[in-house]
N, C-alpha and C positions, 0 to 999 in steps of 0.2 A: 809325654811319652805314651799316654793311653791311646792316642790316635795313630801311633806308629804300627806298621804291619809287623807280624811275627818275625818275618825275615829281617826287617830293619832292627828290631830289638835284639835279635840273635847276633847280628853283625856288631851292633853297639856294645853288647856284652863281651863279645870276643875281643874287640878293640880295647875295652877297659881292662880286661884281664891281662892283655899283653902290656898295657901301660903300667899295671901294678908291678910287673916284673922290673920295670925301670924305676919304680917309686922307691925301691930299696935305698937309693942314694939321695932321695929327696928329704925335705924337712919332715920330721916326724908328725907334726900337726897336719900338714898337707896329706901325708900318707894315710893317716887315720881317717880324715874326712873323705878322701877318695875311696878308700875301702868301704866305708859305711854307705856312700852313695852307690857304689857298685853292688853291695848287698841288697839295697833297695830295688835296684834295677832287676837283679836276679830274682828277687821275691815277686816283683810285679810280673815278670815273665812267667814264672812257674804258676802263679795264680791264673794268669791268662790262658796258659796251655791247659791247665786243669779244667777251666771253664769251657774252653772250646772242645775239649775231649768229652765232657758231659753233654754238650749240645749235640755233638756228632753221634754219641751213643743213643741219645733220645731220638734223634732223627732216624737212625738205623732201626731202632726198636719199633717205632711207629711204622716205618716203611715195610718192615717184615710182617707186622700185624695186618697191614692192608692187603698184602699179597695173598 
């Protein structure tokens, strides 16, 4: 998933969150595993967004200093 675009990750997370609503009637062990996997995806996505935001901030700061 590291190679996925941010948009793809967002779509995947939205799909998984929708599937969690259906997981209420599934086997409890499946539900727990699915929720943990979804938490990992969400964490990965938030770390990636934070990293990209820091890069953008650094770029803008350098660009502003050059002007």
